C-alpha angles and dihedrals in degrees: 000000000000092000093051093049090050091051093047092046093048092044092050092050091048092051091046091051091050092049091050091050092050092046092051091058089063100034125020120240104265094203093052090046090053090049091051092048090050091050090050090049091050090049091051091049091048091051092048090048090053091050095052097035094084115070110218114211103171122134092259093053092048090049093050091047089051092050090049089060096051107075099071097048091042092052092049095045092042091056091050088047090056090057091050091047091050091054096044099043112016094170094051091045093051091048091054092045089052087054090052088052088063093058109110117251096241089059090055090051090052092050090049091050093050094049092044093051092047096052093035091055091049092050091048090050092054094043091054093050100049119088116258122240118227123208124214111214120203118226116249117240109269123239090206106124094203092052092049091050091050091050092049090051091053092048094243 
């Protein structure tokens, strides 16, 4: 009896393995594909971690970091400077504003897109990095009569 069961068990496993092999020629194994995708994702994360693990502190990196911090203060101070310039030299200010009026509209759209993408990317970066708050919602009292009766029986 033990020999027959071994033959049946081995034969069933062999047939099952053959069916799986044939099926995988027509449709890839989804579990194996997910495992491979996960391995690729882990490899990409490991590579990214290696790239940002070393802190570069050369003169070029410090200069680029400094330049990355300039646009916002320059835009704010430049706008205030325009008000001061308008008060100090109204004729010169109006001449330059008339020159800005001659700039074609597509160029204004391009400038708006560049500024929007710059500040939008910064905002997105900071929104991704901050911790998320989770809310705990309390369940509303149920109007289910059977549930209320069950709760009253339990003393709750």
